C-alpha positions as protocol buffer text, in pm:
chain_id: "A"
residue {
  index: 1
  type: MET
  ca { x: 5 y: 0 z: 9 }
}
residue {
  index: 2
  type: LEU
  ca { x: 124 y: 330 z: -79 }
}
residue {
  index: 3
  type: LEU
  ca { x: 142 y: 622 z: 169 }
}
residue {
  index: 4
  type: PHE
  ca { x: 99 y: 967 z: 85 }
}
residue {
  index: 5
  type: GLU
  ca { x: 160 y: 1312 z: 264 }
}
residue {
  index: 6
  type: TRP
  ca { x: 182 y: 1664 z: 155 }
}
residue {
  index: 7
  type: ASP
  ca { x: 174 y: 2048 z: 283 }
}
residue {
  index: 8
  type: THR
  ca { x: -195 y: 2103 z: 319 }
}
residue {
  index: 9
  type: ASP
  ca { x: -135 y: 2472 z: 263 }
}
residue {
  index: 10
  type: LYS
  ca { x: 43 y: 2398 z: -81 }
}
residue {
  index: 11
  type: ALA
  ca { x: -258 y: 2154 z: -153 }
}
residue {
  index: 12
  type: ARG
  ca { x: -493 y: 2422 z: -111 }
}
residue {
  index: 13
  type: LYS
  ca { x: -299 y: 2674 z: -346 }
}
residue {
  index: 14
  type: ASN
  ca { x: -235 y: 2385 z: -625 }
}
residue {
  index: 15
  type: ILE
  ca { x: -636 y: 2359 z: -620 }
}
residue {
  index: 16
  type: LYS
  ca { x: -687 y: 2732 z: -683 }
}
residue {
  index: 17
  type: ILE
  ca { x: -385 y: 2730 z: -953 }
}
residue {
  index: 18
  type: HIS
  ca { x: -401 y: 2418 z: -1129 }
}
residue {
  index: 19
  type: GLY
  ca { x: -744 y: 2261 z: -1050 }
}
residue {
  index: 20
  type: VAL
  ca { x: -624 y: 1948 z: -932 }
}
residue {
  index: 21
  type: SER
  ca { x: -605 y: 1819 z: -567 }
}
residue {
  index: 22
  type: PHE
  ca { x: -356 y: 1621 z: -412 }
}
residue {
  index: 23
  type: ASP
  ca { x: -590 y: 1348 z: -353 }
}
residue {
  index: 24
  type: GLU
  ca { x: -688 y: 1307 z: -691 }
}
residue {
  index: 25
  type: ALA
  ca { x: -272 y: 1318 z: -773 }
}
residue {
  index: 26
  type: SER
  ca { x: -243 y: 1017 z: -549 }
}
residue {
  index: 27
  type: THR
  ca { x: -478 y: 820 z: -761 }
}
residue {
  index: 28
  type: ALA
  ca { x: -207 y: 856 z: -1037 }
}
residue {
  index: 29
  type: PHE
  ca { x: 11 y: 614 z: -893 }
}
residue {
  index: 30
  type: ARG
  ca { x: -211 y: 330 z: -947 }
}
residue {
  index: 31
  type: ASP
  ca { x: -207 y: 376 z: -1323 }
}
residue {
  index: 32
  type: ALA
  ca { x: -26 y: 94 z: -1446 }
}
residue {
  index: 33
  type: LEU
  ca { x: 83 y: 262 z: -1747 }
}
residue {
  index: 34
  type: SER
  ca { x: 227 y: 584 z: -1572 }
}
residue {
  index: 35
  type: LEU
  ca { x: 590 y: 671 z: -1605 }
}
residue {
  index: 36
  type: THR
  ca { x: 818 y: 790 z: -1356 }
}
residue {
  index: 37
  type: ILE
  ca { x: 1116 y: 1002 z: -1411 }
}
residue {
  index: 38
  type: HIS
  ca { x: 1405 y: 1170 z: -1202 }
}
residue {
  index: 39
  type: ASP
  ca { x: 1386 y: 1548 z: -1189 }
}
residue {
  index: 40
  type: PRO
  ca { x: 1772 y: 1633 z: -1208 }
}
residue {
  index: 41
  type: LEU
  ca { x: 1683 y: 2014 z: -1209 }
}
residue {
  index: 42
  type: TYR
  ca { x: 1522 y: 2041 z: -873 }
}
residue {
  index: 43
  type: SER
  ca { x: 1690 y: 1732 z: -681 }
}
residue {
  index: 44
  type: ASP
  ca { x: 1978 y: 1938 z: -503 }
}
residue {
  index: 45
  type: GLU
  ca { x: 1840 y: 1886 z: -160 }
}
residue {
  index: 46
  type: GLU
  ca { x: 1659 y: 1593 z: -215 }
}
residue {
  index: 47
  type: ASP
  ca { x: 1556 y: 1372 z: -497 }
}
residue {
  index: 48
  type: ARG
  ca { x: 1261 y: 1465 z: -716 }
}
residue {
  index: 49
  type: PHE
  ca { x: 1044 y: 1280 z: -931 }
}
residue {
  index: 50
  type: ILE
  ca { x: 782 y: 1345 z: -1206 }
}
residue {
  index: 51
  type: LEU
  ca { x: 522 y: 1099 z: -1251 }
}
residue {
  index: 52
  type: ILE
  ca { x: 297 y: 1103 z: -1569 }
}
residue {
  index: 53
  type: GLY
  ca { x: -44 y: 901 z: -1530 }
}
residue {
  index: 54
  type: ASN
  ca { x: -415 y: 889 z: -1547 }
}
residue {
  index: 55
  type: SER
  ca { x: -612 y: 968 z: -1221 }
}
residue {
  index: 56
  type: TYR
  ca { x: -923 y: 787 z: -1104 }
}
residue {
  index: 57
  type: LYS
  ca { x: -1111 y: 1090 z: -1317 }
}
residue {
  index: 58
  type: ASN
  ca { x: -938 y: 998 z: -1619 }
}
residue {
  index: 59
  type: ARG
  ca { x: -718 y: 1297 z: -1634 }
}
residue {
  index: 60
  type: LEU
  ca { x: -365 y: 1271 z: -1736 }
}
residue {
  index: 61
  type: LEU
  ca { x: -166 y: 1433 z: -1465 }
}
residue {
  index: 62
  type: VAL
  ca { x: 205 y: 1535 z: -1408 }
}
residue {
  index: 63
  type: VAL
  ca { x: 306 y: 1479 z: -1030 }
}
residue {
  index: 64
  type: VAL
  ca { x: 594 y: 1604 z: -890 }
}
residue {
  index: 65
  type: HIS
  ca { x: 683 y: 1444 z: -565 }
}
residue {
  index: 66
  type: THR
  ca { x: 988 y: 1291 z: -343 }
}
residue {
  index: 67
  type: GLU
  ca { x: 1015 y: 1013 z: -129 }
}
residue {
  index: 68
  type: ARG
  ca { x: 1054 y: 1060 z: 253 }
}
residue {
  index: 69
  type: GLY
  ca { x: 1111 y: 749 z: 447 }
}
residue {
  index: 70
  type: ASN
  ca { x: 796 y: 517 z: 345 }
}
residue {
  index: 71
  type: LYS
  ca { x: 600 y: 794 z: 221 }
}
residue {
  index: 72
  type: ILE
  ca { x: 555 y: 964 z: -109 }
}
residue {
  index: 73
  type: ARG
  ca { x: 514 y: 1343 z: -65 }
}
residue {
  index: 74
  type: ILE
  ca { x: 336 y: 1518 z: -343 }
}
residue {
  index: 75
  type: ILE
  ca { x: 490 y: 1870 z: -421 }
}
residue {
  index: 76
  type: SER
  ca { x: 279 y: 1994 z: -720 }
}
residue {
  index: 77
  type: VAL
  ca { x: 45 y: 1823 z: -976 }
}
residue {
  index: 78
  type: LYS
  ca { x: -122 y: 1965 z: -1275 }
}
residue {
  index: 79
  type: LYS
  ca { x: -304 y: 1847 z: -1593 }
}
residue {
  index: 80
  type: ALA
  ca { x: -80 y: 1726 z: -1863 }
}
residue {
  index: 81
  type: THR
  ca { x: -61 y: 1939 z: -2181 }
}
residue {
  index: 82
  type: LYS
  ca { x: 109 y: 1909 z: -2529 }
}
residue {
  index: 83
  type: LYS
  ca { x: 365 y: 2122 z: -2405 }
}
């Protein structure tokens, strides 16, 4: 079972800015066809990763996250675009 955590203030701001909740973002980790890559540009202090996967709402999401102990900490999420 995957365990998730996030900053609640950042999660609220993310909904206002990108229209996606961190709760929904956590469901993209269950997508068997998701892709995760290391993000070397923002990995100076801790390893950061980018996951691209479908949420339970069938929206393709880009989820920035890190691993802290046995938990996945979601940093940000937005809907994927062609950019």
